[in-house]
C-alpha positions as CSV (number, residue, x, y, z in Angstrom):
1,M,-0.1,0.1,-0.1
2,H,1.2,3.2,-1.0
3,V,1.1,6.3,1.2
4,V,2.5,9.8,1.0
5,L,3.6,11.8,3.9
6,A,2.8,15.4,3.3
7,F,4.2,18.2,5.3
8,N,6.1,21.6,5.6
9,L,9.5,21.6,6.3
10,R,10.6,24.1,8.8
11,E,14.2,25.4,7.6
12,S,14.3,27.9,10.4
13,A,12.1,29.1,13.0
14,G,11.5,29.9,16.5
15,G,13.1,32.6,18.6
16,N,16.5,33.2,19.3
17,G,16.7,32.9,23.1
18,A,15.2,36.6,23.6
19,S,11.5,37.4,24.7
20,S,11.1,41.0,23.5
21,Y,8.6,42.1,20.7
22,S,11.4,42.8,18.1
23,T,13.5,39.6,18.5
24,I,10.8,36.7,18.1
25,D,10.8,35.3,14.8
26,D,7.9,32.7,14.7
27,R,7.2,32.9,10.9
28,F,7.7,29.0,10.4
29,A,7.1,27.7,14.1
30,E,3.9,26.0,12.9
31,W,6.1,23.7,10.4
32,D,7.6,20.4,11.0
33,D,11.3,19.8,11.4
34,I,13.1,17.2,9.7
35,Q,13.5,15.1,12.6
36,T,9.8,14.9,12.9
37,I,9.1,14.1,9.2
38,Q,11.8,11.3,9.5
39,A,10.3,9.8,12.6
40,V,6.8,9.5,11.0
41,Q,8.1,8.3,8.1
42,S,9.9,5.7,9.6
43,A,6.6,4.7,11.5
44,L,4.6,4.5,8.4
45,A,7.5,2.4,6.6
46,K,6.8,-0.3,9.2
47,R,3.6,-1.0,7.1
48,Y,3.5,0.8,3.9
49,R,5.6,2.3,1.1
50,V,5.9,5.9,1.8
51,T,6.5,8.8,-0.2
52,L,7.4,12.5,1.0
53,V,5.9,15.3,-0.5
54,N,6.8,18.6,0.8
55,A,3.3,20.7,0.4
56,D,4.7,23.7,-1.5
57,L,3.3,25.1,-4.8
58,N,4.3,21.9,-6.7
59,A,1.9,19.7,-4.6
60,F,-1.1,19.3,-6.6
61,E,0.9,18.0,-9.3
62,S,3.0,15.5,-6.9
63,F,0.0,14.3,-5.3
64,R,-1.7,13.9,-9.2
65,N,1.3,12.1,-10.2
66,L,2.0,9.8,-7.2
67,R,-1.9,8.6,-7.0
68,P,-1.3,7.2,-3.5
69,D,-3.7,5.1,-1.6
70,F,-3.8,7.8,0.9
71,V,-2.0,10.5,2.2
72,F,-0.8,11.0,6.1
73,N,-1.2,14.7,6.1
74,L,1.0,17.2,8.4
75,A,1.1,20.1,6.0
76,E,0.1,23.3,7.8
77,G,-0.2,25.3,4.3
78,L,1.5,28.2,2.9
79,N,-0.6,31.4,3.4
80,G,-4.1,32.9,4.6
81,A,-6.6,31.7,6.8
82,S,-7.4,28.8,5.1
83,R,-3.7,27.5,4.7
84,E,-4.6,24.2,6.8
85,A,-7.2,23.5,4.6
86,Q,-5.2,23.5,1.4
87,V,-3.9,20.4,1.1
88,P,-7.0,18.5,2.1
89,A,-8.7,20.5,-0.4
90,L,-6.5,19.6,-3.1
91,L,-6.7,15.9,-2.1
92,E,-10.7,15.9,-2.4
93,M,-10.4,17.3,-5.8
94,L,-8.3,14.3,-6.8
95,G,-10.2,11.7,-4.7
96,I,-7.1,10.8,-2.6
97,P,-8.0,9.7,0.9
98,Y,-5.9,11.4,3.8
99,T,-5.7,11.3,7.4
100,G,-7.3,14.2,9.6
101,S,-10.2,16.5,9.2
102,D,-11.5,18.1,6.4
103,P,-11.0,21.3,4.9
104,V,-14.0,23.2,6.5
105,T,-13.0,21.9,10.3
106,L,-9.2,22.8,9.7
107,G,-10.4,26.4,8.5
108,I,-12.7,26.8,11.1
109,C,-10.3,25.5,13.9
110,L,-7.8,27.9,12.9
111,D,-10.0,30.7,13.1
112,K,-10.3,31.2,17.0
113,R,-13.1,33.5,16.6
114,R,-15.0,31.1,14.5
115,T,-14.2,28.3,16.8
116,K,-15.8,30.2,19.9
117,E,-18.9,31.3,18.4
118,I,-19.6,27.8,17.5
119,L,-18.6,26.6,20.8
120,A,-20.7,29.2,22.4
121,Y,-23.8,28.2,20.0
122,H,-23.8,24.6,21.0
123,R,-23.4,25.9,24.9
124,I,-20.2,24.4,25.3
125,P,-18.4,26.5,27.8
126,T,-15.5,29.0,26.4
127,G,-14.3,32.0,27.9
128,R,-16.1,35.3,26.9
129,F,-14.5,37.2,24.3
130,V,-14.6,40.3,21.7
131,T,-12.7,40.5,18.4
132,V,-11.3,44.0,17.4
133,N,-9.3,45.2,13.8
134,S,-8.1,48.3,16.1
135,A,-7.5,49.3,19.2
136,A,-10.0,52.0,19.0
137,E,-12.3,49.2,18.9
138,L,-12.0,48.1,22.2
139,P,-15.2,48.1,24.7
140,G,-15.2,50.6,27.0
141,R,-15.8,48.4,30.1
142,L,-13.7,45.1,30.4
143,R,-13.2,42.9,33.3
144,Y,-9.4,42.2,33.6
145,P,-7.2,40.3,33.4
146,L,-7.7,39.6,29.7
147,I,-5.5,37.5,27.1
148,V,-4.8,39.0,23.8
149,K,-4.3,36.8,20.9
150,P,-4.1,37.0,16.8
151,I,-7.1,35.0,15.7
152,L,-5.7,33.1,12.9
153,E,-2.3,31.4,14.2
154,G,-1.0,28.3,16.0
155,S,1.8,27.1,18.1
156,S,1.3,30.0,20.2
157,K,2.4,32.4,17.7
158,G,1.5,36.0,18.7
159,V,0.5,34.9,22.5
160,T,4.0,36.2,24.1
161,D,4.3,36.4,27.7
162,R,2.8,39.9,27.7
163,A,-0.2,38.6,26.1
164,L,-1.9,38.3,29.5
165,V,-2.9,42.1,30.4
166,R,-4.2,43.6,33.6
167,D,-5.1,47.2,32.7
168,R,-6.1,49.4,29.9
169,S,-2.8,50.7,28.8
170,A,-1.2,47.1,28.5
171,L,-4.6,46.0,26.5
172,R,-4.0,48.8,24.1
173,R,-0.3,48.3,23.6
174,Q,-0.6,44.6,23.1
175,V,-3.6,44.7,20.8
176,S,-1.8,47.5,18.6
177,W,1.3,45.3,18.7
178,A,-0.4,42.1,17.5
179,L,-2.4,44.1,14.8
180,E,0.6,45.6,13.4
181,T,2.9,42.2,13.7
182,Y,-0.1,39.6,12.4
183,R,-2.2,42.0,10.1
184,Q,-5.5,40.0,11.5
185,P,-8.0,40.5,13.8
186,V,-7.3,40.1,17.3
187,L,-9.0,38.0,19.8
188,V,-9.5,39.8,23.5
189,E,-10.5,36.8,25.9
190,E,-11.3,36.7,29.6
191,F,-8.7,35.0,31.5
192,L,-9.2,31.6,33.2
193,P,-7.3,31.6,36.3
194,G,-7.9,27.8,37.2
195,R,-5.7,24.9,36.3
196,E,-5.0,24.3,32.2
197,F,-4.9,21.0,30.4
198,T,-4.3,19.8,27.1
199,V,-6.4,16.5,25.8
200,A,-5.7,14.4,23.2
201,L,-8.5,12.5,21.2
202,L,-8.0,9.7,18.7
203,G,-10.8,8.1,16.6
204,N,-14.4,9.0,15.3
205,G,-17.9,9.3,15.9
206,S,-19.4,10.6,19.2
207,Q,-16.9,8.8,21.6
208,P,-13.1,9.1,20.5
209,R,-11.0,7.7,22.7
210,V,-9.3,10.3,24.8
211,L,-5.8,9.7,25.9
212,P,-4.5,10.4,29.4
213,I,-4.8,14.1,30.0
214,V,-2.0,16.6,30.4
215,E,-1.6,19.4,32.9
216,I,0.4,22.4,32.3
217,D,2.1,23.3,35.5
218,F,3.2,26.9,35.3
219,A,5.1,27.0,38.6
220,T,7.9,25.4,36.9
221,L,8.2,29.0,34.4
222,P,10.9,31.2,35.1
223,A,10.2,33.7,37.8
224,G,8.0,36.5,36.9
225,A,6.5,34.7,34.0
226,N,2.7,34.7,33.6
227,P,0.8,31.7,34.0
228,I,0.0,30.8,30.5
229,Y,1.5,28.7,27.9
230,S,3.1,31.4,25.8
231,Y,5.4,31.3,22.9
232,E,8.0,31.9,25.1
233,A,7.2,28.8,27.2
234,K,6.5,26.7,24.6
235,W,9.6,27.6,22.0
236,I,12.3,29.7,24.5
237,W,12.4,28.7,27.8
238,D,12.0,24.8,27.3
239,T,14.5,23.3,25.2
240,E,15.6,19.9,24.7
241,E,19.0,20.7,26.3
242,A,17.1,22.0,29.2
243,P,13.1,20.5,29.0
244,L,11.1,22.3,31.8
245,S,9.2,19.9,34.0
246,I,6.1,22.0,32.8
247,F,3.8,19.0,32.0
248,A,2.2,16.1,34.2
249,C,0.8,13.2,32.5
250,P,-1.5,11.7,33.5
251,A,-3.1,14.6,35.3
252,R,-3.9,14.4,38.9
253,L,-7.7,14.9,38.6
254,D,-10.6,14.1,40.7
255,P,-12.8,11.3,39.0
256,V,-15.7,13.6,38.6
257,L,-13.7,16.4,37.0
258,Q,-12.1,14.2,34.7
259,D,-15.2,12.8,33.5
260,R,-16.5,16.4,32.9
261,I,-13.2,17.3,30.9
262,E,-13.2,14.0,28.8
263,E,-17.1,14.7,28.0
264,L,-16.5,18.3,27.4
265,C,-13.7,17.7,25.1
266,R,-15.8,14.9,23.1
267,R,-18.5,17.2,22.5
268,A,-16.3,19.8,21.1
269,F,-14.6,17.3,18.9
270,T,-18.1,16.2,17.5
271,V,-19.6,19.8,17.2
272,L,-16.5,21.1,15.2
273,G,-16.6,17.7,13.0
274,C,-13.1,16.7,13.7
275,R,-11.9,13.3,12.6
276,D,-9.3,10.7,13.3
277,W,-7.2,12.9,16.0
278,C,-7.2,16.2,17.6
279,R,-5.5,18.0,20.8
280,I,-8.1,20.3,22.8
281,D,-6.9,22.9,25.5
282,V,-9.0,23.1,28.3
283,R,-8.8,25.4,31.3
284,L,-10.7,25.7,34.6
285,D,-12.6,29.0,35.5
286,A,-12.4,30.4,39.3
287,D,-15.0,28.0,40.0
288,G,-13.3,25.2,38.8
289,N,-15.5,24.6,35.9
290,P,-13.8,23.6,32.5
291,H,-13.8,25.8,29.3
292,V,-12.6,24.8,25.9
293,I,-9.6,27.4,25.0
294,E,-9.1,26.0,21.5
295,L,-9.0,22.9,19.3
296,N,-5.9,21.7,17.4
297,P,-7.0,19.3,14.8
298,L,-3.3,19.0,13.4
299,P,-1.6,18.4,16.4
300,G,2.1,18.7,16.8
301,I,4.0,15.4,17.2
302,L,7.6,16.0,17.9
303,P,9.1,12.6,18.6
304,R,11.5,12.6,21.3
305,P,10.1,12.7,24.8
306,E,12.6,15.7,25.8
307,Q,11.0,17.8,23.3
308,N,7.7,18.0,25.6
309,S,4.9,17.4,22.8
310,C,1.9,16.9,24.4
311,F,0.0,14.3,21.9
312,P,3.0,11.7,21.7
313,K,3.5,12.4,25.8
314,A,-0.3,11.3,26.1
315,A,0.1,8.6,23.9
316,R,3.2,7.1,25.8
317,A,1.1,7.5,28.8
318,A,-1.6,5.3,27.4
319,G,0.8,2.9,26.3
320,L,1.6,3.8,22.8
321,S,4.8,4.1,21.4
322,Y,5.7,7.1,18.9
323,D,5.4,4.7,16.0
324,E,2.3,3.1,17.4
325,L,0.6,6.5,17.7
326,I,1.3,7.0,14.1
327,L,0.1,3.8,12.9
328,A,-3.0,4.2,15.1
329,V,-3.8,7.6,13.3
330,A,-3.6,5.6,10.2
331,D,-5.9,2.9,10.7
332,T,-8.4,5.3,12.1
333,A,-8.3,7.0,8.9
334,C,-8.4,3.6,7.0
335,R,-11.4,2.6,8.9
336,R,-13.0,5.9,8.1
337,F,-12.4,5.7,4.3
338,H,-13.3,1.7,4.5
339,L,-9.9,0.7,3.0
340,A,-9.9,-2.8,3.4
341,E,-7.5,-5.1,5.0
342,G,-6.1,-7.6,2.3
343,E,-2.9,-9.7,1.1
344,G,-0.3,-9.1,-1.2
345,D,-0.8,-6.2,-3.3
346,E,-4.3,-5.6,-2.4
347,R,-5.6,-2.4,-0.2
348,R,-4.1,-3.4,3.4
349,C,-5.1,-1.5,6.6
350,L,-4.6,-3.6,9.8
351,L,-7.5,-2.4,11.9
């Protein structure tokens, strides 16, 4: 069975060890490094014949010429609000099966505003928010503290340590910076002061499998840092050479709270139309009630434990190796597309 691994290769990315606005370069933070691509390729090669396709401007011709049995999609896309939907849309045009969510879900989940609107419509708890296109549009009365985020970025892009603001002056300054830097609307969201978790889901239907929940321990951040999983926390302060002890998995949770978080995430997964896998960020309010922060239907999967990547961390806690996780995602997509198990040259998917 022939599988194409689609990706965007990160040749340079991240910060340079500093946290000021002028020194953070996050242009390619969402893309995958060569070690991740090779690790996924190695996992898939245990079962399939694998071809690599960098999802650049030649990707359509590559897919059309190769005609694989299915595509394992990691591609984040090149430009614009719908960039994560680009490769799935091309594959649907060509009639090629692929892992993960469809173009509509990927486009919506990248847009924090649209995601929260849909969650709110379905009465799934999520923090109150406004979106603005200029600092002049900020409402006169707001309850602090607040979080400021560009609406169309992933991998904590634009969510610097200064994104948590406690007064009007800091809010205007952060909103102005985010608007100027990212050239897109900005989300201003209430800050939920409770514990934060990230939840990995694997499967389809209304009852996807929830892997062991990961908790983020903000007490491990440098002194004076804000209690948020900022760009600095993800890419600058936490390194392979000196990883932060920032995650606990499985999280220590009261069984009732664990059930509430799992059910909340399953509902969000279903309502947004996610497929095969997704990572959902959750935070508790002052009363201990869980709220969905955002959904990541194209989750990061850095392969080495010291890289502190949450989905593989949850998988390891569930007893799945990295290779087993990748093949489980492929299996889930195979079931959804009814790719039959077979012998020899027949289509094959071990379920």
